[in-house]
Backbone as XML, in Angstrom:
<?xml version="1.0"?>
<chain id="A" units="angstrom">
  <residue number="1" name="UNK">
    <atom name="N" x="38.215" y="-43.436" z="-40.974"/>
    <atom name="CA" x="38.265" y="-42.719" z="-39.771"/>
    <atom name="C" x="39.736" y="-42.313" z="-39.445"/>
  </residue>
  <residue number="2" name="UNK">
    <atom name="N" x="40.350" y="-41.388" z="-39.391"/>
    <atom name="CA" x="41.843" y="-41.141" z="-38.792"/>
    <atom name="C" x="42.388" y="-41.222" z="-37.340"/>
  </residue>
  <residue number="3" name="UNK">
    <atom name="N" x="43.097" y="-41.387" z="-36.692"/>
    <atom name="CA" x="43.118" y="-41.644" z="-35.493"/>
    <atom name="C" x="44.765" y="-41.284" z="-35.137"/>
  </residue>
  <residue number="4" name="UNK">
    <atom name="N" x="45.207" y="-40.130" z="-34.483"/>
    <atom name="CA" x="46.371" y="-39.817" z="-33.997"/>
    <atom name="C" x="46.883" y="-40.894" z="-33.200"/>
  </residue>
  <residue number="5" name="UNK">
    <atom name="N" x="48.117" y="-41.709" z="-33.485"/>
    <atom name="CA" x="49.149" y="-42.644" z="-32.834"/>
    <atom name="C" x="49.772" y="-41.893" z="-31.928"/>
  </residue>
  <residue number="6" name="UNK">
    <atom name="N" x="49.886" y="-41.935" z="-30.700"/>
    <atom name="CA" x="50.849" y="-41.715" z="-29.659"/>
    <atom name="C" x="51.905" y="-42.698" z="-29.120"/>
  </residue>
  <residue number="7" name="UNK">
    <atom name="N" x="51.686" y="-43.919" z="-29.893"/>
    <atom name="CA" x="52.437" y="-45.229" z="-29.349"/>
    <atom name="C" x="53.845" y="-44.983" z="-29.954"/>
  </residue>
  <residue number="8" name="UNK">
    <atom name="N" x="54.564" y="-45.524" z="-29.369"/>
    <atom name="CA" x="55.965" y="-45.137" z="-29.812"/>
    <atom name="C" x="56.140" y="-46.666" z="-30.705"/>
  </residue>
  <residue number="9" name="UNK">
    <atom name="N" x="57.082" y="-46.716" z="-31.678"/>
    <atom name="CA" x="56.974" y="-47.862" z="-32.238"/>
    <atom name="C" x="58.604" y="-48.741" z="-31.447"/>
  </residue>
  <residue number="10" name="UNK">
    <atom name="N" x="58.146" y="-50.014" z="-32.147"/>
    <atom name="CA" x="59.188" y="-50.835" z="-31.055"/>
    <atom name="C" x="60.791" y="-50.589" z="-31.438"/>
  </residue>
  <residue number="11" name="UNK">
    <atom name="N" x="61.018" y="-49.844" z="-32.160"/>
    <atom name="CA" x="62.685" y="-49.593" z="-32.646"/>
    <atom name="C" x="63.041" y="-48.440" z="-31.128"/>
  </residue>
  <residue number="12" name="UNK">
    <atom name="N" x="62.269" y="-47.689" z="-31.148"/>
    <atom name="CA" x="62.111" y="-46.415" z="-29.955"/>
    <atom name="C" x="61.962" y="-47.328" z="-28.670"/>
  </residue>
  <residue number="13" name="UNK">
    <atom name="N" x="61.517" y="-47.942" z="-28.306"/>
    <atom name="CA" x="61.094" y="-48.757" z="-26.907"/>
    <atom name="C" x="62.747" y="-48.946" z="-26.298"/>
  </residue>
  <residue number="14" name="UNK">
    <atom name="N" x="63.439" y="-49.879" z="-27.858"/>
    <atom name="CA" x="64.597" y="-50.308" z="-27.395"/>
    <atom name="C" x="65.726" y="-49.171" z="-27.239"/>
  </residue>
  <residue number="15" name="UNK">
    <atom name="N" x="65.860" y="-48.536" z="-27.792"/>
    <atom name="CA" x="66.923" y="-47.280" z="-27.860"/>
    <atom name="C" x="66.272" y="-46.469" z="-26.737"/>
  </residue>
  <residue number="16" name="UNK">
    <atom name="N" x="64.881" y="-45.884" z="-26.725"/>
    <atom name="CA" x="64.810" y="-44.883" z="-25.665"/>
    <atom name="C" x="64.132" y="-43.419" z="-26.323"/>
  </residue>
  <residue number="17" name="UNK">
    <atom name="N" x="64.378" y="-43.472" z="-27.118"/>
    <atom name="CA" x="64.494" y="-41.996" z="-28.407"/>
    <atom name="C" x="63.642" y="-42.589" z="-29.441"/>
  </residue>
  <residue number="18" name="UNK">
    <atom name="N" x="62.599" y="-41.683" z="-29.902"/>
    <atom name="CA" x="61.733" y="-41.516" z="-30.576"/>
    <atom name="C" x="62.768" y="-41.091" z="-32.308"/>
  </residue>
  <residue number="19" name="UNK">
    <atom name="N" x="62.844" y="-41.814" z="-32.993"/>
    <atom name="CA" x="63.655" y="-41.949" z="-34.381"/>
    <atom name="C" x="63.036" y="-41.156" z="-35.320"/>
  </residue>
  <residue number="20" name="UNK">
    <atom name="N" x="61.150" y="-41.306" z="-35.701"/>
    <atom name="CA" x="61.031" y="-40.315" z="-36.919"/>
    <atom name="C" x="59.898" y="-39.083" z="-36.112"/>
  </residue>
  <residue number="21" name="UNK">
    <atom name="N" x="60.370" y="-38.106" z="-37.160"/>
    <atom name="CA" x="59.863" y="-36.904" z="-37.282"/>
    <atom name="C" x="58.839" y="-36.296" z="-37.562"/>
  </residue>
  <residue number="22" name="UNK">
    <atom name="N" x="57.808" y="-35.668" z="-36.795"/>
    <atom name="CA" x="56.683" y="-35.426" z="-37.118"/>
    <atom name="C" x="54.884" y="-36.559" z="-36.488"/>
  </residue>
  <residue number="23" name="UNK">
    <atom name="N" x="54.007" y="-35.961" z="-36.903"/>
    <atom name="CA" x="52.853" y="-36.774" z="-36.202"/>
    <atom name="C" x="52.817" y="-38.255" z="-37.123"/>
  </residue>
  <residue number="24" name="UNK">
    <atom name="N" x="52.795" y="-38.945" z="-36.385"/>
    <atom name="CA" x="51.856" y="-40.472" z="-37.083"/>
    <atom name="C" x="50.322" y="-40.461" z="-36.945"/>
  </residue>
  <residue number="25" name="UNK">
    <atom name="N" x="49.991" y="-41.129" z="-38.152"/>
    <atom name="CA" x="48.376" y="-41.256" z="-38.367"/>
    <atom name="C" x="48.265" y="-42.837" z="-38.417"/>
  </residue>
  <residue number="26" name="UNK">
    <atom name="N" x="47.391" y="-43.267" z="-37.483"/>
    <atom name="CA" x="47.264" y="-44.788" z="-37.621"/>
    <atom name="C" x="46.312" y="-45.621" z="-38.879"/>
  </residue>
  <residue number="27" name="UNK">
    <atom name="N" x="47.029" y="-45.755" z="-39.522"/>
    <atom name="CA" x="45.872" y="-46.159" z="-40.899"/>
    <atom name="C" x="45.912" y="-47.988" z="-41.453"/>
  </residue>
  <residue number="28" name="UNK">
    <atom name="N" x="45.321" y="-48.451" z="-41.368"/>
    <atom name="CA" x="45.001" y="-49.874" z="-41.926"/>
    <atom name="C" x="44.779" y="-50.330" z="-43.431"/>
  </residue>
  <residue number="29" name="UNK">
    <atom name="N" x="45.558" y="-49.514" z="-44.185"/>
    <atom name="CA" x="45.045" y="-49.548" z="-45.378"/>
    <atom name="C" x="46.250" y="-50.666" z="-46.582"/>
  </residue>
  <residue number="30" name="UNK">
    <atom name="N" x="45.717" y="-51.546" z="-47.388"/>
    <atom name="CA" x="45.938" y="-52.680" z="-48.117"/>
    <atom name="C" x="47.482" y="-51.872" z="-49.114"/>
  </residue>
  <residue number="31" name="UNK">
    <atom name="N" x="48.765" y="-52.296" z="-49.034"/>
    <atom name="CA" x="49.710" y="-52.010" z="-49.530"/>
    <atom name="C" x="50.214" y="-53.522" z="-50.600"/>
  </residue>
  <residue number="32" name="UNK">
    <atom name="N" x="50.954" y="-53.052" z="-51.806"/>
    <atom name="CA" x="51.264" y="-53.592" z="-52.779"/>
    <atom name="C" x="52.746" y="-53.277" z="-52.826"/>
  </residue>
  <residue number="33" name="UNK">
    <atom name="N" x="53.761" y="-54.842" z="-52.212"/>
    <atom name="CA" x="55.214" y="-54.283" z="-52.156"/>
    <atom name="C" x="55.757" y="-54.681" z="-53.765"/>
  </residue>
  <residue number="34" name="UNK">
    <atom name="N" x="56.847" y="-54.337" z="-54.150"/>
    <atom name="CA" x="57.507" y="-54.363" z="-55.096"/>
    <atom name="C" x="59.339" y="-54.793" z="-54.428"/>
  </residue>
  <residue number="35" name="UNK">
    <atom name="N" x="59.623" y="-55.979" z="-54.504"/>
    <atom name="CA" x="61.031" y="-56.403" z="-53.759"/>
    <atom name="C" x="62.122" y="-56.359" z="-55.439"/>
  </residue>
  <residue number="36" name="UNK">
    <atom name="N" x="62.641" y="-55.116" z="-55.530"/>
    <atom name="CA" x="63.580" y="-55.443" z="-56.799"/>
    <atom name="C" x="65.027" y="-56.600" z="-56.590"/>
  </residue>
  <residue number="37" name="UNK">
    <atom name="N" x="65.174" y="-57.381" z="-55.347"/>
    <atom name="CA" x="66.205" y="-57.959" z="-55.451"/>
    <atom name="C" x="65.879" y="-59.372" z="-55.635"/>
  </residue>
  <residue number="38" name="UNK">
    <atom name="N" x="64.601" y="-60.087" z="-55.268"/>
    <atom name="CA" x="63.761" y="-60.747" z="-55.718"/>
    <atom name="C" x="63.033" y="-60.656" z="-56.947"/>
  </residue>
  <residue number="39" name="UNK">
    <atom name="N" x="62.923" y="-59.791" z="-57.542"/>
    <atom name="CA" x="61.710" y="-59.787" z="-58.159"/>
    <atom name="C" x="60.650" y="-59.986" z="-57.987"/>
  </residue>
  <residue number="40" name="UNK">
    <atom name="N" x="59.712" y="-59.758" z="-56.899"/>
    <atom name="CA" x="58.486" y="-60.070" z="-56.610"/>
    <atom name="C" x="57.696" y="-59.160" z="-56.336"/>
  </residue>
  <residue number="41" name="UNK">
    <atom name="N" x="56.391" y="-59.460" z="-56.083"/>
    <atom name="CA" x="55.572" y="-58.430" z="-55.512"/>
    <atom name="C" x="55.277" y="-59.474" z="-54.359"/>
  </residue>
  <residue number="42" name="UNK">
    <atom name="N" x="54.378" y="-58.389" z="-53.227"/>
    <atom name="CA" x="53.238" y="-59.229" z="-52.267"/>
    <atom name="C" x="52.450" y="-58.278" z="-51.625"/>
  </residue>
  <residue number="43" name="UNK">
    <atom name="N" x="51.740" y="-59.103" z="-50.558"/>
    <atom name="CA" x="50.801" y="-57.790" z="-50.390"/>
    <atom name="C" x="51.104" y="-57.843" z="-48.449"/>
  </residue>
  <residue number="44" name="UNK">
    <atom name="N" x="50.541" y="-56.380" z="-48.110"/>
    <atom name="CA" x="50.715" y="-56.260" z="-46.694"/>
    <atom name="C" x="49.748" y="-54.997" z="-46.077"/>
  </residue>
  <residue number="45" name="UNK">
    <atom name="N" x="49.934" y="-54.544" z="-45.683"/>
    <atom name="CA" x="48.689" y="-53.527" z="-44.918"/>
    <atom name="C" x="49.569" y="-52.362" z="-44.005"/>
  </residue>
  <residue number="46" name="UNK">
    <atom name="N" x="49.354" y="-51.278" z="-44.034"/>
    <atom name="CA" x="50.015" y="-50.383" z="-43.133"/>
    <atom name="C" x="49.395" y="-50.606" z="-41.871"/>
  </residue>
  <residue number="47" name="UNK">
    <atom name="N" x="50.287" y="-49.989" z="-41.099"/>
    <atom name="CA" x="49.750" y="-49.625" z="-39.563"/>
    <atom name="C" x="49.693" y="-48.017" z="-39.003"/>
  </residue>
  <residue number="48" name="UNK">
    <atom name="N" x="50.958" y="-47.662" z="-39.734"/>
    <atom name="CA" x="50.448" y="-46.224" z="-39.336"/>
    <atom name="C" x="51.571" y="-45.195" z="-40.408"/>
  </residue>
  <residue number="49" name="UNK">
    <atom name="N" x="51.155" y="-43.990" z="-40.687"/>
    <atom name="CA" x="51.950" y="-43.228" z="-41.302"/>
    <atom name="C" x="52.556" y="-41.929" z="-41.323"/>
  </residue>
  <residue number="50" name="UNK">
    <atom name="N" x="53.373" y="-42.020" z="-41.556"/>
    <atom name="CA" x="53.575" y="-40.133" z="-41.132"/>
    <atom name="C" x="54.273" y="-39.228" z="-42.466"/>
  </residue>
  <residue number="51" name="UNK">
    <atom name="N" x="54.714" y="-38.357" z="-42.307"/>
    <atom name="CA" x="55.033" y="-37.555" z="-43.474"/>
    <atom name="C" x="56.916" y="-37.890" z="-43.845"/>
  </residue>
  <residue number="52" name="UNK">
    <atom name="N" x="57.749" y="-38.615" z="-43.375"/>
    <atom name="CA" x="58.583" y="-39.118" z="-43.921"/>
    <atom name="C" x="58.877" y="-40.644" z="-44.142"/>
  </residue>
  <residue number="53" name="UNK">
    <atom name="N" x="57.336" y="-41.621" z="-43.606"/>
    <atom name="CA" x="57.609" y="-42.933" z="-44.143"/>
    <atom name="C" x="56.259" y="-43.751" z="-43.204"/>
  </residue>
  <residue number="54" name="UNK">
    <atom name="N" x="56.635" y="-45.087" z="-43.568"/>
    <atom name="CA" x="55.166" y="-45.981" z="-43.271"/>
    <atom name="C" x="56.020" y="-46.862" z="-41.832"/>
  </residue>
  <residue number="55" name="UNK">
    <atom name="N" x="55.040" y="-47.210" z="-41.472"/>
    <atom name="CA" x="55.315" y="-48.605" z="-40.408"/>
    <atom name="C" x="54.038" y="-49.652" z="-40.908"/>
  </residue>
  <residue number="56" name="UNK">
    <atom name="N" x="54.988" y="-50.747" z="-41.755"/>
    <atom name="CA" x="54.200" y="-51.557" z="-42.717"/>
    <atom name="C" x="53.661" y="-53.408" z="-41.795"/>
  </residue>
  <residue number="57" name="UNK">
    <atom name="N" x="53.042" y="-54.244" z="-42.441"/>
    <atom name="CA" x="52.906" y="-55.305" z="-41.911"/>
    <atom name="C" x="52.903" y="-56.090" z="-43.077"/>
  </residue>
  <residue number="58" name="UNK">
    <atom name="N" x="53.795" y="-56.837" z="-42.926"/>
    <atom name="CA" x="54.396" y="-57.770" z="-44.245"/>
    <atom name="C" x="54.093" y="-59.128" z="-44.138"/>
  </residue>
  <residue number="59" name="UNK">
    <atom name="N" x="53.910" y="-60.605" z="-44.973"/>
    <atom name="CA" x="53.817" y="-61.565" z="-44.854"/>
    <atom name="C" x="55.641" y="-62.043" z="-44.265"/>
  </residue>
  <residue number="60" name="UNK">
    <atom name="N" x="55.365" y="-63.059" z="-43.273"/>
    <atom name="CA" x="57.088" y="-63.596" z="-43.442"/>
    <atom name="C" x="57.511" y="-64.011" z="-43.839"/>
  </residue>
  <residue number="61" name="UNK">
    <atom name="N" x="57.215" y="-64.983" z="-45.606"/>
    <atom name="CA" x="57.610" y="-65.209" z="-46.728"/>
    <atom name="C" x="58.928" y="-63.822" z="-47.182"/>
  </residue>
  <residue number="62" name="UNK">
    <atom name="N" x="58.518" y="-63.011" z="-47.029"/>
    <atom name="CA" x="59.354" y="-61.216" z="-47.227"/>
    <atom name="C" x="60.108" y="-61.194" z="-46.940"/>
  </residue>
  <residue number="63" name="UNK">
    <atom name="N" x="61.610" y="-61.475" z="-47.201"/>
    <atom name="CA" x="62.536" y="-61.595" z="-46.650"/>
    <atom name="C" x="63.160" y="-60.023" z="-46.892"/>
  </residue>
  <residue number="64" name="UNK">
    <atom name="N" x="62.382" y="-59.256" z="-46.163"/>
    <atom name="CA" x="63.552" y="-57.784" z="-46.815"/>
    <atom name="C" x="64.136" y="-57.428" z="-45.924"/>
  </residue>
  <residue number="65" name="UNK">
    <atom name="N" x="65.228" y="-56.993" z="-45.444"/>
    <atom name="CA" x="66.340" y="-56.534" z="-44.667"/>
    <atom name="C" x="66.968" y="-55.006" z="-44.510"/>
  </residue>
  <residue number="66" name="UNK">
    <atom name="N" x="67.362" y="-54.917" z="-43.488"/>
    <atom name="CA" x="67.856" y="-52.924" z="-43.402"/>
    <atom name="C" x="68.230" y="-52.424" z="-44.511"/>
  </residue>
  <residue number="67" name="UNK">
    <atom name="N" x="68.032" y="-51.463" z="-45.228"/>
    <atom name="CA" x="68.818" y="-50.899" z="-46.336"/>
    <atom name="C" x="68.456" y="-51.379" z="-47.714"/>
  </residue>
  <residue number="68" name="UNK">
    <atom name="N" x="67.611" y="-52.360" z="-47.609"/>
    <atom name="CA" x="67.018" y="-52.831" z="-49.026"/>
    <atom name="C" x="66.097" y="-51.357" z="-49.517"/>
  </residue>
  <residue number="69" name="UNK">
    <atom name="N" x="66.204" y="-51.791" z="-51.047"/>
    <atom name="CA" x="65.024" y="-50.771" z="-51.657"/>
    <atom name="C" x="63.527" y="-51.114" z="-51.993"/>
  </residue>
  <residue number="70" name="UNK">
    <atom name="N" x="62.353" y="-50.541" z="-51.332"/>
    <atom name="CA" x="61.335" y="-51.701" z="-51.651"/>
    <atom name="C" x="60.633" y="-50.560" z="-52.485"/>
  </residue>
  <residue number="71" name="UNK">
    <atom name="N" x="59.308" y="-50.812" z="-53.573"/>
    <atom name="CA" x="58.323" y="-49.954" z="-54.244"/>
    <atom name="C" x="57.252" y="-50.413" z="-53.348"/>
  </residue>
  <residue number="72" name="UNK">
    <atom name="N" x="56.554" y="-49.237" z="-53.332"/>
    <atom name="CA" x="55.733" y="-49.162" z="-52.174"/>
    <atom name="C" x="54.059" y="-48.867" z="-52.801"/>
  </residue>
  <residue number="73" name="UNK">
    <atom name="N" x="52.696" y="-49.411" z="-53.179"/>
    <atom name="CA" x="51.725" y="-48.328" z="-53.408"/>
    <atom name="C" x="50.688" y="-48.716" z="-52.070"/>
  </residue>
  <residue number="74" name="UNK">
    <atom name="N" x="50.223" y="-47.681" z="-51.510"/>
    <atom name="CA" x="49.318" y="-47.723" z="-50.879"/>
    <atom name="C" x="47.939" y="-47.650" z="-51.074"/>
  </residue>
  <residue number="75" name="UNK">
    <atom name="N" x="46.592" y="-48.561" z="-51.119"/>
    <atom name="CA" x="45.802" y="-48.376" z="-51.678"/>
    <atom name="C" x="44.863" y="-47.627" z="-51.147"/>
  </residue>
  <residue number="76" name="UNK">
    <atom name="N" x="43.645" y="-47.153" z="-51.692"/>
    <atom name="CA" x="42.685" y="-46.071" z="-51.207"/>
    <atom name="C" x="41.803" y="-46.770" z="-49.940"/>
  </residue>
  <residue number="77" name="UNK">
    <atom name="N" x="41.628" y="-47.946" z="-50.134"/>
    <atom name="CA" x="40.783" y="-48.598" z="-49.099"/>
    <atom name="C" x="40.914" y="-49.998" z="-48.652"/>
  </residue>
  <residue number="78" name="UNK">
    <atom name="N" x="39.989" y="-50.584" z="-47.787"/>
    <atom name="CA" x="40.465" y="-51.623" z="-46.999"/>
    <atom name="C" x="39.660" y="-52.845" z="-48.234"/>
  </residue>
  <residue number="79" name="UNK">
    <atom name="N" x="39.426" y="-52.292" z="-49.231"/>
    <atom name="CA" x="38.200" y="-53.336" z="-49.921"/>
    <atom name="C" x="39.034" y="-53.685" z="-50.831"/>
  </residue>
  <residue number="80" name="UNK">
    <atom name="N" x="40.279" y="-52.770" z="-50.998"/>
    <atom name="CA" x="41.534" y="-53.859" z="-52.263"/>
    <atom name="C" x="41.226" y="-53.151" z="-53.223"/>
  </residue>
  <residue number="81" name="UNK">
    <atom name="N" x="41.310" y="-51.621" z="-54.084"/>
    <atom name="CA" x="41.341" y="-50.965" z="-55.156"/>
    <atom name="C" x="42.055" y="-51.690" z="-55.974"/>
  </residue>
  <residue number="82" name="UNK">
    <atom name="N" x="42.040" y="-51.293" z="-57.437"/>
    <atom name="CA" x="43.051" y="-51.644" z="-58.466"/>
    <atom name="C" x="44.585" y="-51.278" z="-57.998"/>
  </residue>
  <residue number="83" name="UNK">
    <atom name="N" x="45.839" y="-52.652" z="-57.976"/>
    <atom name="CA" x="46.795" y="-52.195" z="-57.879"/>
    <atom name="C" x="47.368" y="-51.460" z="-58.478"/>
  </residue>
  <residue number="84" name="UNK">
    <atom name="N" x="48.681" y="-50.818" z="-58.136"/>
    <atom name="CA" x="48.896" y="-49.828" z="-58.931"/>
    <atom name="C" x="50.136" y="-50.768" z="-59.873"/>
  </residue>
  <residue number="85" name="UNK">
    <atom name="N" x="50.777" y="-50.299" z="-60.969"/>
    <atom name="CA" x="51.822" y="-50.975" z="-61.671"/>
    <atom name="C" x="53.109" y="-50.310" z="-61.136"/>
  </residue>
  <residue number="86" name="UNK">
    <atom name="N" x="54.567" y="-50.646" z="-61.157"/>
    <atom name="CA" x="55.401" y="-50.238" z="-60.703"/>
    <atom name="C" x="55.599" y="-49.460" z="-60.911"/>
  </residue>
  <residue number="87" name="UNK">
    <atom name="N" x="55.158" y="-48.200" z="-61.937"/>
    <atom name="CA" x="55.776" y="-46.458" z="-62.276"/>
    <atom name="C" x="55.008" y="-46.183" z="-60.949"/>
  </residue>
  <residue number="88" name="UNK">
    <atom name="N" x="53.639" y="-46.156" z="-60.505"/>
    <atom name="CA" x="53.278" y="-45.545" z="-59.872"/>
    <atom name="C" x="53.376" y="-45.866" z="-57.843"/>
  </residue>
  <residue number="89" name="UNK">
    <atom name="N" x="54.687" y="-46.372" z="-58.271"/>
    <atom name="CA" x="55.118" y="-47.050" z="-56.710"/>
    <atom name="C" x="56.212" y="-46.299" z="-56.070"/>
  </residue>
  <residue number="90" name="UNK">
    <atom name="N" x="55.888" y="-45.834" z="-54.867"/>
    <atom name="CA" x="56.573" y="-45.153" z="-54.284"/>
    <atom name="C" x="57.618" y="-45.670" z="-53.745"/>
  </residue>
  <residue number="91" name="UNK">
    <atom name="N" x="59.120" y="-45.247" z="-54.149"/>
    <atom name="CA" x="60.217" y="-45.772" z="-53.661"/>
    <atom name="C" x="60.739" y="-45.586" z="-52.181"/>
  </residue>
  <residue number="92" name="UNK">
    <atom name="N" x="61.100" y="-46.626" z="-51.660"/>
    <atom name="CA" x="61.054" y="-46.581" z="-50.122"/>
    <atom name="C" x="62.506" y="-47.276" z="-49.262"/>
  </residue>
  <residue number="93" name="UNK">
    <atom name="N" x="62.979" y="-46.806" z="-48.382"/>
    <atom name="CA" x="64.209" y="-47.846" z="-47.838"/>
    <atom name="C" x="63.956" y="-48.526" z="-46.750"/>
  </residue>
  <residue number="94" name="UNK">
    <atom name="N" x="64.298" y="-49.569" z="-46.616"/>
    <atom name="CA" x="63.406" y="-50.368" z="-45.201"/>
    <atom name="C" x="64.767" y="-50.081" z="-44.293"/>
  </residue>
  <residue number="95" name="UNK">
    <atom name="N" x="63.955" y="-49.178" z="-42.927"/>
    <atom name="CA" x="65.136" y="-48.141" z="-41.984"/>
    <atom name="C" x="65.045" y="-49.586" z="-41.007"/>
  </residue>
  <residue number="96" name="UNK">
    <atom name="N" x="64.224" y="-50.470" z="-40.561"/>
    <atom name="CA" x="64.128" y="-51.284" z="-39.226"/>
    <atom name="C" x="63.086" y="-52.764" z="-39.779"/>
  </residue>
  <residue number="97" name="UNK">
    <atom name="N" x="63.309" y="-53.741" z="-38.757"/>
    <atom name="CA" x="62.395" y="-55.071" z="-39.430"/>
    <atom name="C" x="62.235" y="-55.433" z="-38.153"/>
  </residue>
  <residue number="98" name="UNK">
    <atom name="N" x="60.827" y="-56.047" z="-37.555"/>
    <atom name="CA" x="60.855" y="-56.483" z="-36.392"/>
    <atom name="C" x="60.463" y="-57.653" z="-36.667"/>
  </residue>
  <residue number="99" name="UNK">
    <atom name="N" x="60.815" y="-59.098" z="-36.763"/>
    <atom name="CA" x="60.400" y="-60.265" z="-36.751"/>
    <atom name="C" x="59.979" y="-60.975" z="-35.626"/>
  </residue>
  <residue number="100" name="UNK">
    <atom name="N" x="59.473" y="-60.224" z="-34.091"/>
    <atom name="CA" x="59.246" y="-60.709" z="-33.353"/>
    <atom name="C" x="58.463" y="-61.454" z="-33.161"/>
  </residue>
  <residue number="101" name="UNK">
    <atom name="N" x="57.397" y="-60.983" z="-34.277"/>
    <atom name="CA" x="55.782" y="-61.706" z="-34.322"/>
    <atom name="C" x="55.900" y="-63.036" z="-35.313"/>
  </residue>
  <residue number="102" name="UNK">
    <atom name="N" x="57.076" y="-63.066" z="-35.564"/>
    <atom name="CA" x="56.914" y="-64.152" z="-37.015"/>
    <atom name="C" x="56.294" y="-65.161" z="-36.637"/>
  </residue>
  <residue number="103" name="UNK">
    <atom name="N" x="55.995" y="-65.883" z="-35.602"/>
    <atom name="CA" x="55.455" y="-66.795" z="-35.568"/>
    <atom name="C" x="53.561" y="-66.874" z="-35.631"/>
  </residue>
  <residue number="104" name="UNK">
    <atom name="N" x="53.157" y="-65.507" z="-35.898"/>
    <atom name="CA" x="51.872" y="-65.134" z="-36.442"/>
    <atom name="C" x="51.759" y="-64.855" z="-38.372"/>
  </residue>
  <residue number="105" name="UNK">
    <atom name="N" x="52.824" y="-65.131" z="-38.915"/>
    <atom name="CA" x="52.932" y="-65.037" z="-39.642"/>
    <atom name="C" x="53.009" y="-63.869" z="-40.769"/>
  </residue>
  <residue number="106" name="UNK">
    <atom name="N" x="53.314" y="-63.028" z="-39.825"/>
    <atom name="CA" x="53.441" y="-61.165" z="-39.988"/>
    <atom name="C" x="54.656" y="-60.746" z="-39.523"/>
  </residue>
  <residue number="107" name="UNK">
    <atom name="N" x="55.294" y="-59.889" z="-39.882"/>
    <atom name="CA" x="56.283" y="-59.321" z="-39.558"/>
    <atom name="C" x="56.164" y="-57.937" z="-39.893"/>
  </residue>
  <residue number="108" name="UNK">
    <atom name="N" x="57.146" y="-56.892" z="-38.863"/>
    <atom name="CA" x="56.587" y="-55.359" z="-39.179"/>
    <atom name="C" x="57.697" y="-54.829" z="-39.729"/>
  </residue>
  <residue number="109" name="UNK">
    <atom name="N" x="57.894" y="-53.776" z="-40.264"/>
    <atom name="CA" x="58.741" y="-52.981" z="-41.028"/>
    <atom name="C" x="58.512" y="-51.800" z="-41.304"/>
  </residue>
  <residue number="110" name="UNK">
    <atom name="N" x="59.776" y="-50.999" z="-40.933"/>
    <atom name="CA" x="59.768" y="-49.587" z="-40.937"/>
    <atom name="C" x="60.028" y="-48.954" z="-42.009"/>
  </residue>
  <residue number="111" name="UNK">
    <atom name="N" x="59.424" y="-48.628" z="-43.060"/>
    <atom name="CA" x="60.402" y="-47.816" z="-44.156"/>
    <atom name="C" x="60.188" y="-46.453" z="-44.584"/>
  </residue>
  <residue number="112" name="UNK">
    <atom name="N" x="61.359" y="-46.011" z="-44.775"/>
    <atom name="CA" x="61.273" y="-44.018" z="-45.325"/>
    <atom name="C" x="60.990" y="-44.107" z="-46.501"/>
  </residue>
  <residue number="113" name="UNK">
    <atom name="N" x="60.527" y="-43.031" z="-46.790"/>
    <atom name="CA" x="60.132" y="-42.421" z="-48.540"/>
    <atom name="C" x="61.737" y="-42.097" z="-48.690"/>
  </residue>
  <residue number="114" name="UNK">
    <atom name="N" x="62.007" y="-42.602" z="-50.005"/>
    <atom name="CA" x="62.890" y="-41.981" z="-50.704"/>
    <atom name="C" x="63.014" y="-40.197" z="-51.306"/>
  </residue>
  <residue number="115" name="UNK">
    <atom name="N" x="62.113" y="-39.779" z="-51.542"/>
    <atom name="CA" x="61.853" y="-38.749" z="-51.468"/>
    <atom name="C" x="61.938" y="-37.782" z="-50.598"/>
  </residue>
  <residue number="116" name="UNK">
    <atom name="N" x="61.525" y="-38.319" z="-49.849"/>
    <atom name="CA" x="61.597" y="-37.417" z="-48.747"/>
    <atom name="C" x="63.600" y="-37.210" z="-48.104"/>
  </residue>
  <residue number="117" name="UNK">
    <atom name="N" x="63.999" y="-38.035" z="-48.343"/>
    <atom name="CA" x="65.437" y="-38.575" z="-47.893"/>
    <atom name="C" x="66.500" y="-37.400" z="-49.195"/>
  </residue>
  <residue number="118" name="UNK">
    <atom name="N" x="65.640" y="-37.404" z="-50.190"/>
    <atom name="CA" x="66.450" y="-36.195" z="-51.690"/>
    <atom name="C" x="65.959" y="-34.979" z="-50.980"/>
  </residue>
  <residue number="119" name="UNK">
    <atom name="N" x="64.853" y="-34.743" z="-50.847"/>
    <atom name="CA" x="64.675" y="-33.380" z="-50.048"/>
    <atom name="C" x="64.945" y="-32.901" z="-49.286"/>
  </residue>
  <residue number="120" name="UNK">
    <atom name="N" x="65.313" y="-33.673" z="-47.906"/>
    <atom name="CA" x="66.049" y="-33.239" z="-46.984"/>
    <atom name="C" x="67.619" y="-32.778" z="-47.757"/>
  </residue>
  <residue number="121" name="UNK">
    <atom name="N" x="68.030" y="-33.758" z="-48.403"/>
    <atom name="CA" x="68.992" y="-33.606" z="-48.675"/>
    <atom name="C" x="69.690" y="-31.911" z="-49.564"/>
  </residue>
  <residue number="122" name="UNK">
    <atom name="N" x="68.846" y="-31.868" z="-50.095"/>
    <atom name="CA" x="68.440" y="-30.473" z="-51.144"/>
    <atom name="C" x="68.408" y="-29.154" z="-50.722"/>
  </residue>
  <residue number="123" name="UNK">
    <atom name="N" x="67.701" y="-29.935" z="-49.360"/>
    <atom name="CA" x="67.386" y="-28.092" z="-48.480"/>
    <atom name="C" x="68.615" y="-28.385" z="-47.497"/>
  </residue>
  <residue number="124" name="UNK">
    <atom name="N" x="69.391" y="-28.797" z="-47.363"/>
    <atom name="CA" x="70.511" y="-28.838" z="-46.373"/>
    <atom name="C" x="71.999" y="-28.161" z="-47.174"/>
  </residue>
</chain>
C-alpha cells in the first residue's frame, strides 16, 4: 500500500526549508547498497521515495559520508526477492547523514539519484 508522506525530513527541520522537489511516497522496502570506497555490500531499507532520491535506513557500521557515491538496489517486497548484481544497481550520491539515532543500531541517509543530476544538467 502506498502512502503519501507529508513529513519534512530531519535536514529540513534544521534549516526550515524543504530541499527535495516533488512528491514523496512512504515506502518500506529492502535495499542492497554497494559502497565502492570500502568495496563492501550491506543491507538496509527505504523510508520514503521521490523522483529525485531516497531516504534510507542503514546499519551504523555503514560508514557513509556526504558526497560519497553509492550503488543501490531497491527490492520489490519485504520478503527479500533475490538481490541484484552491481550492474543492475542505481548510482546515487549521499546528500545527508543523520546519526542521531545511532544508539538503535541504525542511521538515516538521504541519497540523490545520479541519473537525475545528469538529466537536470542536460536540461539546463
